[in-house]
C-alpha positions in Angstrom: 25.1 -25.8 49.3 23.1 -23.5 47.0 19.9 -24.9 45.7 20.0 -26.1 42.1 18.5 -23.5 39.7 15.2 -24.0 38.0 15.7 -24.6 34.3 13.0 -23.6 31.8 13.3 -24.1 28.0 11.6 -21.3 26.0 10.6 -21.7 22.4 12.2 -18.9 20.4 9.0 -17.9 18.9 8.0 -16.9 22.1 11.0 -15.7 23.9 10.2 -12.1 23.6 6.7 -12.6 25.0 8.2 -14.7 27.8 10.6 -11.8 28.7 7.5 -9.5 28.9 5.7 -11.9 31.1 8.7 -12.4 33.3 9.4 -8.9 33.9 5.6 -8.1 34.8 5.6 -11.0 37.1 9.0 -10.0 38.9 7.6 -6.4 39.3 4.6 -7.8 41.0 6.6 -10.5 43.1 9.7 -8.5 44.1 8.2 -5.1 44.7 10.8 -2.3 44.5 13.6 -4.7 44.0 16.3 -3.6 41.4 15.4 -5.8 38.5 18.6 -5.4 36.7 20.6 -6.6 39.7 18.1 -9.3 40.3 18.4 -10.6 36.6 22.1 -10.1 36.4 22.8 -12.2 39.6 20.0 -14.7 39.6 18.6 -15.2 36.0 20.5 -16.6 33.2 19.6 -17.5 29.6 21.7 -18.8 26.7 21.3 -20.7 23.5 22.2 -24.4 24.0 23.4 -24.9 20.5 25.7 -21.8 19.9 26.0 -20.7 23.6 25.0 -17.1 22.9 24.1 -15.6 26.3 21.4 -13.1 27.1 22.2 -10.6 29.7 19.9 -8.6 32.0 19.9 -5.6 29.7 18.8 -8.1 26.7 15.8 -9.4 28.7 14.5 -5.9 29.8 14.9 -4.7 26.2 12.9 -7.5 24.8 10.3 -7.0 27.5 10.1 -3.4 26.3 10.4 -3.5 22.6 8.9 -6.2 20.3 11.1 -5.7 17.4 14.3 -3.6 18.3 15.9 -1.8 15.4 18.6 -4.1 13.8 21.1 -1.2 13.6 20.8 -0.7 17.4 21.0 -4.7 18.1 21.0 -7.3 15.6 20.8 -9.9 18.2 17.7 -8.5 19.9 16.1 -7.9 16.5 16.6 -11.5 15.5 15.3 -12.7 18.9 12.2 -10.6 18.5 11.5 -12.2 15.2 11.7 -15.7 16.8 15.3 -16.7 15.8 18.5 -17.2 17.6 20.4 -14.0 18.3 23.4 -15.3 16.5 23.3 -15.1 12.7 23.2 -18.6 11.1 22.3 -20.5 14.2 19.2 -22.7 13.9 18.3 -23.3 17.4 14.7 -23.7 18.4 14.8 -22.7 22.1 16.8 -20.8 24.7 17.4 -22.2 28.3 16.5 -19.9 31.2 18.0 -20.6 34.7 16.5 -19.1 37.9 18.8 -19.2 40.9 17.5 -18.9 44.5 17.2 -15.3 45.7 15.6 -14.0 48.9 12.3 -12.5 48.4 11.5 -14.2 45.1 9.6 -17.6 45.0 10.6 -18.7 41.6 8.5 -22.0 41.5 5.5 -19.6 42.2 6.6 -17.0 39.7 6.9 -19.6 37.0 3.8 -21.3 37.9 1.9 -18.1 37.8 3.4 -17.6 34.2 2.1 -21.0 33.1 -1.3 -20.5 34.8 -1.9 -17.4 32.9 -0.8 -18.9 29.5 2.7 -17.6 29.7 4.1 -16.1 26.5 1.5 -17.8 24.3 -1.2 -15.7 26.1 0.8 -12.5 25.7 1.2 -13.1 22.0 -2.4 -13.9 21.7 -3.3 -10.6 23.2 -0.8 -8.8 21.0 -2.2 -10.7 17.8 -5.7 -9.7 18.8 -4.8 -6.0 19.3 -3.0 -6.1 15.8 -6.0 -7.7 14.2 -8.3 -5.1 15.8 -6.1 -2.4 14.6 -5.8 -3.9 11.0 -9.7 -4.0 10.8 -10.2 -0.5 11.9 -7.6 0.6 9.3 -9.5 -1.6 6.6 -12.7 0.2 7.6 -11.3 3.5 7.3 -9.8 2.7 4.0 -13.2 1.5 2.8 -14.9 4.7 3.9 -12.3 6.8 2.3 -12.8 5.0 -1.0 -16.5 5.4 -0.7 -16.2 9.2 0.0 -13.8 9.4 -2.9 -16.3 7.7 -5.2 -19.1 9.8 -4.3 -17.0 13.2 -4.8 -16.1 11.9 -8.1 -19.8 11.2 -9.1 -20.7 14.8 -7.8 -17.8 16.4 -9.7 -19.0 14.5 -12.9 -22.6 15.7 -12.4 -21.6 19.2 -11.8 -19.5 19.2 -15.1 -22.5 17.6 -17.0 -24.8 20.2 -15.6 -22.5 23.0 -16.7 -21.8 21.5 -20.2 -25.4 21.3 -20.9 -26.1 24.9 -20.1 -27.1 24.5 -16.5 -26.6 27.4 -14.0 -24.6 27.6 -10.9 -26.0 30.1 -8.4 -23.6 33.1 -7.9 -21.2 31.7 -10.6 -23.3 31.2 -13.8 -26.6 32.7 -14.2 -29.2 31.6 -16.5 -29.2 33.5 -20.0 -32.4 35.1 -21.0 -33.1 35.8 -24.6 -35.8 38.0 -26.0 -36.9 38.4 -29.7 -36.9 41.8 -31.5 -40.4 42.9 -31.7 -39.8 44.1 -35.2 -38.8 40.7 -36.6 -41.9 39.0 -35.0 -44.7 38.7 -37.7 -47.9 40.3 -36.8 -51.3 38.7 -36.6 -52.3 37.5 -40.1 -48.6 37.8 -41.4 -46.4 34.9 -42.4 -42.9 34.3 -41.7 -42.1 33.8 -45.3 -40.7 36.9 -47.4 -43.0 37.5 -50.3 -41.5 35.9 -53.3 -39.8 38.0 -56.1 -40.7 36.6 -59.5 -38.1 34.1 -60.6 -36.7 33.7 -57.1 -37.7 31.0 -54.6 -39.4 32.1 -51.4 -37.2 32.4 -48.3 -38.2 32.1 -44.7 -38.3 35.4 -42.9 -35.5 35.6 -40.3 -36.0 36.7 -36.6 -33.5 39.0 -35.0 -32.7 38.7 -31.4 -33.2 41.7 -29.3 -30.1 42.9 -27.5 -29.7 41.8 -23.8 -30.9 44.3 -21.3 -28.4 46.9 -20.7 -26.7 46.5 -24.0 -27.0 48.5 -27.2 
């Protein structure tokens, strides 16, 4: 008589991580064995509430992709999210059965999964990687904001510098003004025009000399 299969109940929140750990353990234990044939003939999984089955291809897909596109497989997408693959089913776990097969010590394989933390450990590692990536992205966003703020401050300083008559090398040179010597009062003279009788005195104006090169 064939031996009774080993039964394991897997929390649906960890079923995708369990699939990844199982496939990794089988690759190490079974060597070059055909995993598809091994899973098809000796590993079975189903929902005890709605009886939805998982096939070998489903287990391999869950092991290779955390959240398959719902357009490709709604069942696998729901399983990767921690829900039963059948819409509307509220089951909390799936049952996996492992039938005896030459070359694979199922008790050892499952014991190794539990010893290494099983799917919970895999999910913890994934969560840590996601947290590290999130922190790195947050740091990049912070630096981008800092650089953007510094750029805006620099731009405002340049605009203020230009508006107040400042110079910009090669773009806006300083303007030089010279007074017309004929309009500058000589020593001992005053800048007030001699008043005409009956008319108030007016200040003598100064005329700016033309810029060099202009007439």
